[in-house]
N, C-alpha and C positions, 0 to 999 in steps of 0.2 A: 698295282703297278708301282715299279718302283722310282724311281727320283726323275731318271733319265726320260723313262718311258713316259712319264708326264709332262717332261719339257718337250719333248720331238712331237706327243701330241698335239699340244700347244702351239708348237712352232708349225704343225702341219695344217692346222684348222685355223691359224692366226688369230686366237681367241685373246680377249683381251684381258683377261682376269689366269692367274695363276695361284694356285695353293701349293703351299709346300709345308704347312705348319705339322709339327708333329713329327719331324723325320730324321731327326737325332742329327742334325747338319752342322759340322762343325765349322763351314764357310759357307758362303753364298756361291753357288755352281757357277762355274764362266758363262756356260750355256745359255744362260740367261741372260747375259747381255747383249745377245744378238737380238732377243725379242723387243725392238725398239717400239713395235704396237702395243705392248702393254700397257693396260692403264688400272689395274688391280692388281699388287703382289703382296702375298700373304707368305711370312716365313717365320709366324710366333712360334713361340716354345720348341726352340732349336737350342744350339750350342755356339752359335754365332758369337764369334768376340772383335769383328770390325765390318766395319761397312767398306768395302774396295770401291777408289775414284771408279771405276769401270761402271758402277751402278748410274753415274752419270749418263748412260748411253740411252737410259729409258726416257727418252726426253717427254714420253705422254703419260707418264705414271702422275696418276690423280690420287691414288690410295696407295700408302705403305705401312704394311704392319711388321714391326719388328720387335713386339714386347716379349718378355721372358727369354731373353736369351742372356749372354754374357758381354756384351759391348760398352766400353768405356770412353767412347768419345763421340759427339757428331761431328764427320769431318767436313771442312769447309766446301770440301767436293759433292756432299749432299743438297748443300744450299743453292746447287746449279738447278736442281729440277724445277724449275719455276711453275710448272702446272699441278704441283702437289696441292690438294686440298685436304687431305687427312693424311696427319703423320701417327703412329703410335710407336711410342720409344718407351713404354712403362714398363718396370721391373728388370731393367738393366743395373747395370754398373755407373752410370753416365754420372761426372762430378759438375760438369757447367754448361750452359748454353751458350753457345759462340754469339759473337753480336752479328756474324753474316749471316744469321738466321734470319735478317731483315728482307734478303735476297725472295725470301718465299712469299712472296706477294699476296698468292691466291688462299694460302692455308687459311681455313677456318677453323680445323678440330684438330688440336694437337694435345697429345696424351705423352705425359711424362712421368707420371706418379711410381713411387716406389723406385728412386734413385737414390744417388750421393750429391744431388744439386743442394746448395748452400746460398749460393745468391743470383737474385733474378736481375739479368741485364735490364738496363732501361732500352734498349734496342728491343725488345720484344714487344713494346708498346707500339713500334712502327708498322708491325703487321694488323692493317685496317682493317682487313677481313677479317680477322682471327675472333670468333665466337664463343668457343668452348676450348677451354684449357683447364687441365687436370695436373695439377703437380702435388697432389696428396701423398703422403708417407714419404717425403724429403727433409732432411734435418736443415729446413731453410731458416737463415738468420736474417736475409734481409732481402726485401723489406719485410717487416716481420709477418708473421702468422698469422693476425687477426687481419691484417690487410690481403693477402696472397690468398688465406681460405675464400675471401670473397669472390674471387676471380680477375679476370682481365680486365672488365671495365676498372675496378679498385684498384689494381695495379697502376694501370693508367692514369688516373686520377691522381695514386700518389706521387708518381714520379713528373706529371705536369706542376704538382706543389712545390716538389724539390726544385727544381729547374726556375720556376718562377720566383720562390721566397727563399731560398737558400737552406742550412740545412740547421738542425740542431739535435741535441741528445737527449735521451731520455735516461732518468737515473730514477725509476721509482718501482716499487714491488709491493707484494702484497703477503702479509705474514699471518697465516689462520691458524689461530688457535683451538685445539677440539678436545674432545674428552667426555668423561664421565661428569655428569650434575654434581657439584662440590669437590672437584679435584682441586679445584686452583689455577682456572683456567683465565678469570678476572682479575683476580690479583697476580699474575704472572704480565698480563698485560698492563696493568696499573705501575708494575716494579720495571719493566721494558721501558715506559715513557719517562718513569722517574723513580731512579734506584732508591730515592730515599723517602718513597711512600710509604706510609707507615698501616700496617696490616688492622684491619676492621672486619666487623661483621658484613657480609658482601650479600647484598641482594641478589637473588637466583637471576641469572641473565634472562631475559625473555627474548629468544629467537637470537641476535646478533648485536652485541654492541663493536662502533668501529672509531679507531682511535688512530692519531697520526704522530709519528717518531720521527726525528731526524736527525743523523750523524754526518760529520763531516767528511768528503770524498777526495777523491784526487783534483788538481786543481781546483781547490777549495769550492767544489761543487756541494752544495747540501744534497743528500740522499733524504729520497722521502721514503717512508715505510707505512703503508695501510695497516693497522693490525686490526683484522677480526676477530672477533672473541664469540664463539657459538656456545648458547646454551646447550646443555648436555641432556634435556631432559627427551625421553623416547619420542614424545609427541614433533620433535626437529629434526628427527633422523631421516622422517622421509623427506624432508626438503634439501638436505645438504648438496644433492646434484644440482641445484639451480644455484650455488655460492661456492662451490669447491671449485676452484677455478685451474689453469693449467699455468706452468711457468710460474708459481709460487713456492714459497716455502712453509712446511707443516710442522707443529709444533705439536704433539701429544703427549696429554698433561695426565700423570697417573699420579693418585691419592694412595703414598706407601701403606698407609695405614687398613686399606681397605684390598680387598681381593675380587671386587668388582669389575676390573678393565676387561674388558673382552680384547686383545691384541689386536685378534687376527681378523675380527670386525673392523676396528678403526685402520688398522695397517691397509686392507683389502679395500674398504672402500674408498680411502684416500689415494691408494695407487689407480685404481678403478676411473675415478673422477677426474683424476688432476694428471692423468698421462705421464705417471712415476715422477712426479714433483719431488724433491728430496725431502724427508721427514727427520725431525729430532723427538726421540723419547725425553722426556722432562719429567725424571721422578720428584714427586714434593715430596718429601721427607720429613711429613710434619710431627713435631714432639722428637722429632729423629729418628722415627722408626725406619730401618733399612728394609730394604726387600731385593730381593735379588731376581735377575731376570734373565732366561736362556739366550744371551745374546749370539749364539753360535747358530743356535736352531731359526732366530728370528733372519738374522741378516741373512740366511741360506734360503728364506723364502722369500725373503722381500729385498730388492735389489736396491730400492730405492730409501730404506732406513739408513742413513749415514752415523748418527750418533745416538748412545744411550749417557745422558747427563742427569746428576742428581744436584740438587737444592733444596735447602731449607729455606722458604720465603720470609719466616717470620725474621732470621737474622741476616739474610743475604748471602749466607755460604753457598758458595758455588754459581753465584748470579754472576760473576764478573765472565765466570767461561762460557758461560751462556748464552750471555749477549755478545763476547767473541765469538762464537761460533755461528751464531745469528748472521751477524754481519758478513763473516767469511761467504755462508753458503747463497746470502740473499745477491753479494757482489758478485757471484759468478753465476747466478742465473742467467740463461742463456740469452733472454731478451734486454739483461743491461747493457746499456750503450747504445741500444736501437738508435738509429737515424732517423728523424724526423721533420716533416718540413717547419720554418719556423714558427708560422703561422699557428700549425697545431700547438707548439710549446705555448704560444701567449693565449689563447684562447683555454687551455689547461690551468694556465696560473690564474686567470679572468676569475674562470669557475670554481676554482680552489678558493679564493678569496670572498666567493658569494657565501653568505649566511643563511640562504634559504634552505628550505628541504626542496623545491622543486620551484623550475620557471615555466614558464610557455615557452611555446617553440616559437612564436615569434621572437620574445625575448632574447633566446639561446641563438638565433638566427641575426639577431640584431647585435650581440657579443662577437659572434664570427666576422660580421662588417667591419665592427671598429678594428679588426684586428686583422685587419688584410685580405680575408675572403672577400671575393667577388661572385664566384659562383654557388646556386643555389646545394649543387650535388653535392661540391667538394664540402660543405659545411654540413651535411647529413652522413658523408661517409666518417667524418671526424666524430659525429654523435655515436657511429656506429661500432667505430673504433674503441670508444671510451668506454661506451658498452660492454664490448667484447673482454674489456681489461677489468671491468668492475667497478670503475671509478664514477661511472654515473650511470643510469636506465634509460635507454630511450626505444622502445617497442615500436619501430618505425611501421612494423605489419598490421599494427593494431590502430584502426581508426581513431578510437577514443583515447589509448596511451601516446598517439602517436604528437599529440598536442601539447603534452607538457614533455621535461626533462627532468627525472627525477634526480637531484643535484648530491643526495644524500640517503645512497640506498639501504641503511638502515632504518630511516625513517619509514620508507615505504612496508619492509619485514616486520617492524614494529608493530604496525598497524595488521597487519596480516596474522602475526601470532596474538595480539589482543584477543582477535576473535577466536582463534585455534584455542585460547587460555581461560575462557570466557567459560563461569561458572554456566549460566543461562544454556550455551552452545552444548556444553560436555553434558550438561542432564540430560538435554534434548538430544543424546547421541549424533550430534555434531549437523542436528536439522537449525533452521534459521533464516530470517526474513529481513527485508531492507527496512522495516520497523526497527529491529533489532539494531541493525548494524548503525542506524539512527542514535542510540542509544551507547553503543559501542564506542562508536566514534565522535561521542559529543565535544573531545576535547577542541579548540578551537584551530589545531594544527592540520585536524583529519574532517570538520564536519563539512566543510565545502567540497571535498574531495571523494563523495562516496562511490559516486559512478567508477571513479578511474581507478579506489583500492579494490573495489570488488572485480573490478576486470583484471587487477594485477594478481588476485587470489584465482581467477580461472586460469590465467596465463600459466600461472605455477602449479595448473592443474591440482590446487587444494581443493576446490570445489565444485559444484555443475550445479545447473539452474535445474528444475524439475519442468519438462517441457508444459507450456501454456498455465505454469502455474509461478506465485512469488515465491514460491520456497524454494532453499537453496541448501545440497549437504555437503557436508566435510564430510569423505568416505573414512578418513584415518581415524574418525572420532564414533564410527557406527558400532554399533551392538555386535558385542563378540558372538552371541547368541547365533547359531543357523536355524531361521525359521522352519516350520512345516512347509512343504511343498504342497501346493493347491491341486485338487482331486483331478484337474484335469491333466498335471505334469505325467506325461505316458511311464507306466510303470513296467511297461514290456521294453527291455534295455537290448533283446536280443537285435537289432538292426541299428545299434547306437554307432555312433563315432568317437574315437579317443585321441587324444595326443597328450603326452606328456612332455614338460619342462624340469630337465633335472639341472641346478646349477651346481658348480665348481664352488662359489659363492656367489650368495644370493643377497642382493643390497635389499634394503629396507622400502616398501613404498611401491612396489611394482604392480602388486593388484589393485592397489588405490588409484593409479595412475589409468589403467584398463579402466575401472570403474569411470571415472573422467570421460574416457576417450568413448567407452559405448553407452553413457549413461542413456541416451534415447531409448534404446533398447530394453532396459531394464525392465522385467516383467510387471506390469502393474505399476511400475514406477515403488514396489515395496520388497521385491526379494530379492535385499541386497544386505550384506554383513560386511563386519571389518575383512574377513578372509575371502569373501567368495560374492557370487552375483546370479542370479538367473537370468539370460537374454532372451529374449522372444522377435521372431520374424517368421511371416509367411507359414504360421503352421509348423513351426521348428522352435525348439527348447535348444539353448547352450549352459550348460553349468560349467562356470569358471572357478575352481577352488586352489587355495593358494596354503600350503601347506610349509610353512615355513622354516618349524625345525626340521624338516626333510629336505630343505632346501628345493620344493618342489611345486610347480604349479600344475594341474590336471584341468584339462577341458573335455567334456563330454556334451556329443550332440545327439538330438534323438528328435526327428519329424522327418515332415515330407522334403524338405531343401536341405537335408543335412550337409552336404559338400559345400553349397552356397554360403552358410552360415559359420560353418568350420573355416572357411577360407577366408572370409571377412575378420573372425575373430583372429584367428594366427596372424593375418596380415599388422592388427593393428599392435599385436603381444611383440611381433617383432621388430615392428617401427621403435617401441619403447627398449626394447633389446640394444638397436643402432644407437641410441642416443648415452650408450656407456660405452666409454671406449676401452675395448678389447674383453667385455663381459664373455664369461665361458660357461656353455650350457651345452646340455646334448637334448635334442628333439627326439623322440621316440615316439612310433604308433604300433598300435597292439596287430598281432599275428591273425589272419583269417581263414587258417585251418579249422577242419571239423569241429577239433579241440576249444580251441581256443575262443573260435567263433562262438561255443556255446556255453562258455563260461561265464558266469554270472557276474564275479567279482574280476576287475582289471588286476588283481595281485595274480591271479591264476591265468594270465596271459601271458605269452611271450610277447615281449616289446623289440623292435629293432630302430638301431641308429638311422635315422632319415638321411644322415651325410652318407651312413655304410650303403642303404637302400640307392641313392643316387649314384653312387660310386659304380655298383653293378650296374645300372641302368643303362651308364655312360660306358661302360665296358663291355655291355651288350650280351652279361648274363642277365638271363632270363629268370632264373628260379631260386631261391633261398630256402637252408632247411630251418624249419621250425625246430627248438630244440625241447620243447613240450610233448609232440607227438610224433617228432622225426618226419613229417610230409615236407616234401618239396613244394613250395607255394610262389606263386608269380608276380614280380618283382612289381611290374605294371598295375599289377592289381591291387596290391598292398599300397603301391603312393596314391592310386585314384580311389581307392577305397574310402580316403578319409578327405584329402583333396583334390583342389581342381590342378590337373597339371598336364602340360604339353606333351606330346608324344606322337607317336606314328603309328599307324594302324588302330585309331583309337574307335573306329566304329567294333572292331573285335571284342572290346572289353566293355560290357557296362554291368551296374548294378546286377547281383543275384535276384534283387527284387523290382529291376525293370526300368531303374530310372534312367534316363535317357543324358548323357552328359552333354549333349549339346545344349541343356536349358537355358535361359536367361537371367539374371537376377540384377535389379536396380543397382545403381551405386550413387550415390550423390557427390557431386563432383564441384567441391567448394572452392569457389573464385575468389570471393571475398566475404565478408561479412553480409553483406545485401543481396548477395545474389547467391542461387546455386543451380547446378547444373546436372539434368540426370541422364547419363550415359549407360548403354548396356554392358554389363560386362560378361565376356564368352567364355568358353571353354578353355582358350588358349591364355592361359595366365600358368607364366614360367615360374615354376618352384614357390608356387604361395607369394608371390610379389616379393622373391628375394631382392635382394641387394641390385639397385636397376643398374649399377655399374658393371655388373656382368651383360647385362644386357647392351649396355651402351657402346663398349670397347666391342668393335665386330669380330675381332679375331675370337672372340668366345662364341662365338654363333658356327655350329657348321654349317656351312653355305653349300656344299660339294652338290655336283649337279644332282638335285633333286627332280622328281616331277611336280612343277606345282599344283596344288589342291586346287585347281581353279575349274570354274562352269562359267558359262554364260549367264546363267541364273545367279552366280554370285554378284556377276559385278554390279546391279544396281544396290547391291547391299554393300559393297565397299565403299561404290562411290557416296553414298550415303554417310557411311563412316566419315569418310575424307571431308565432306561439310562439316560434320560434326566436331572434326578435330579443328578443320580453319576456323569456323568460330569460335572455340573454345580457344586457341591460340589470340586470337584478334581480343578477346577479352580479357587474356590473361594480364594483370595488372603488375604482376611479379617477375616479368620478363621484360629486358632492355629490349630498348626499339630494335637497334640492329640485330641481336639475337632474332626476336619476332619477325624480322625481315627474309632473316635466312630460313628460319623453320616453316614459315610460309612458301617461300620457293620449294622445300621439298616437299611440301603437301603438292604444289604444283605439278613437281616432277613425278612424284607418284602417282595422279592423274594422268598424267601422260603416259606412263606406265603400262594400267590399265586397260590401254588400247591394243597391245599384244603382248600378252603377263608372262608366255610360254618362248617367246624370243630372250638369247641369250644378252645379248644388249640390254633390253626391256628391264629383265632382272637384275643384271648388274645395277643398272640406274636406280631402281628402287633399292636394292640392298644397300646402295650408297646414301640413298634419301632418307630410309629408314635409319640407319645407323647413325647420321648426322643427327635427326630428328630425336631419337634417344638421347643421344648425350645433353641436347639443348634441356629438353623437356623432366629429364629425370631428379633434377632437384627441386622443381617447382613442389607448393604445397600439394598441388591435385595430380601429383606425379604418378600415383597408381592408378587410377581411372584412363588417364589421357595415355599411359604405357600400354594398359591392355587394350586398347583401341587399335595401338601401333603393333600389337602383337597379332592381333586377329588380321589386319592388313599385310603383317610380315608371312602369315601361314597362306593368304589367298596366293601370294606369290612363290611358297615354296620354301621362303628364307628361315 
C-alpha cells in the first residue's frame, strides 16, 4: 500500500498506531493530523525537515518516533503533546533542547542521540518521570561528557550542586607520553616539568609515572597538567586501553637513531582509544641524528596528528617550541573551562594536597562533607567523575575496591606491573599464587592491600583465578607454544562452525581479554597459550586463536551444541570490541555449499561478510552465490548454521544433522559478586547479542502487523519468564530506584497484555512496554541475559 492508502485504512479502522517508516517522506502528510485518536506514530528513516505545529492535534500520542530524518529544531508546539511517554529524535540535525520541553511531564523515554547538541539545559532535569535518556553522539560541552554519559540522574545531581553551591571552572588536563622503550619519554616528561633538568641515565619506566606541571593561564589562574609517562615495553601495550583517555593531549616520542617506531600502531591505538584526541610526534634527535618522516601520508591517514616537532633533549634545542605547542593544544581541549560546582573544585584541591596513595571511602566521604557536600549520592557522583578523568580511581561497582579511593593511580599501576615484571611470574609463564604476591608486594605501601591490588588486576582483565584453586594466571605472559590437543578433541571437523574476525587495525590484548572473560570454560584449565585457547561446554569444544600478524581471530567450534557455544564466544568477543571507540573489523562466516562444507581447511572455503548477509536478509534476498562452487546458497541457513538468530519460519530451517534450534542453554546472569542467577537463553537471540541500542530504539524493530506466534500452551512459559524478569529487576543493584519502578510497571503491563496477545491494543501495549524495558535494561551488566528474556517475550507477541 502507498502512504495515502495506509492513512485511509488507519482512519477507517480508527487504529491507534500508524507506521510510515522508510517511505521517503519529505514532510509529515497533513491527513495524519485528523487522526486524533493515534497513540503511536512511526515516521523514522524519512527526509522530514520540520515538525509542523498541526502535529499537536494528535493529543493522544504517547509514542512519537522521528529518528533518521533531517529535523533541525524541536518546535515549541511539540511540547504541547503532554501525553507523550516516548520521544525518539535520534539521528537528526537538532542543535538545542528547548526549555519548554519541561511541559512533557509524562516523558519517560527520550532519545536524542547523534544530533548537534552542545549544551544540556537545566530544564531537562524537571522531567521527573524521565528514566531513560540517550544523548550519545552529540558534541556536548556542558555539562561535561563524564557527567552526561552516566544518564539523567547524574545530570540532575550536577545541576542541583551548581544551583546550591555556585560555579567554578576546570583548568586541568592530561598529557600522555607514549612510544617505544628508550625513546626518551621520561626525559621529555622531566624537561616539561623543569627545563633545566640535566640528562642522566634513566631507569626504564615500570608501567606509568605521573608528574604535575603548572603554567599560568588567563586571569592569573594556574593551569594544571598531569603528565603520564608510559613504559614502552611490549608487556605494557595491552594495558594501554585502561589509561589512554579521551579529551587529552598525546605526545609520541621517537628516537631518531632507531628505526623501531611503528607509527601506524601508535597513531592507530591513540586514535582508537582516545576518540581522536590531538597527537604531537616528538622526534628526539639524539646525537643530532636527523630522520625524515612522511608527514603528508601520516596526516592524510590520521586527522588527530597535529604537529611533527624535532628536539635534542640533551641541549634543549627545539624544546621551547614543543612547550609552546603543548600549551596551545592543551588550552584548546574541549573540556577546558568546564563549569563545575564549587564544592567539586574544593574537594578536588583537598585530594590533590593529600600525600597518601589511597584513602578509605569513609575518609573520602568525610572530606566531601567538610567541603560542603551533604548527600552521599553527590559525593559518589564526584568520585565517579574524577575516576573518569583519571584523577583518582574509585571502582564503585566492585565491593572490595569500592571501600577505597586511590588518590595516586600510578601507585596502583606500579603494583600491577611489579607482578607482570617479576622474574618468578615470567618464568612460570604468568602463573602465580597469593603467597607469591606476599613476596612481590612486600613493601609497606603495598603489603596491607594485597586483596585490593589483586582485585585491581582482575578489574583490568590482567589475570584470572583458576576456579576452585589458589592459582592465578596472567594470560599475556603465557607460553607462545600451542599445546598438543587432547585425544578427546574431535578430529572430524566436517560439522564444525567457523567465524573469522579480520581487523583493519588490531590492538594488542584482545585475545588476553577474551581468555580472562571466558576462563571458567578453559578445557581442563590447561589448554591455553598466549595467542589462543580451547574452551569446553556441554560436549562442545571451541578453539579461539589470534593471528596477530594477519590481524585476525578465528573461532572454530565442534561438538554437540555448536551454535550455543559459538553464540556465547562471539557475544564476549563483541563486548570487548565495543570497549574500543570505532574499532573496524569484518565478521565473516563460511559458505555451507557442498564444496565448501567438504573443505577441511578454512583457507579453501568461501567466507561471507556477516553484515552483507544481514543486508541480504533485511532486503528479503533469499540466496547468495558462492564464488568457489558458483552454487546459490540460502542466506538464512548461512546465518543460522553458525549462530543463533531471530527470523521468521524458523521451523523450516534445521541443521542438516537434525539439531533443533529451539534447544535452550543456561546462561549465568551476574547480578553482583555474591549472587548469580541462571536463566534460559532461548532461540530468539537478535544478531548474536548485537548492540542493544538497536533493540532499545523501537523504530529499528519491524512491528508491522504480524500474526503473533502465540498459543495457549506458551502462555505459562511466558508468565514464568515475566516472573524471572521481575525478580531479576527487583534484585538488580545497578538500577536506580525510579528506573526500577518504571521497569517493574512495564513488566506488569506485559503481564496484562498476555490476557489477549492477539488484540491490536494489547499488542501495542506490549510493544511499548518491551521498548521501554529494552532501553532501561540494555546498559546493565546483566543486559545480555535480561534482553534475551525480553526477546522471547517479544516473539510471543509477534513483535
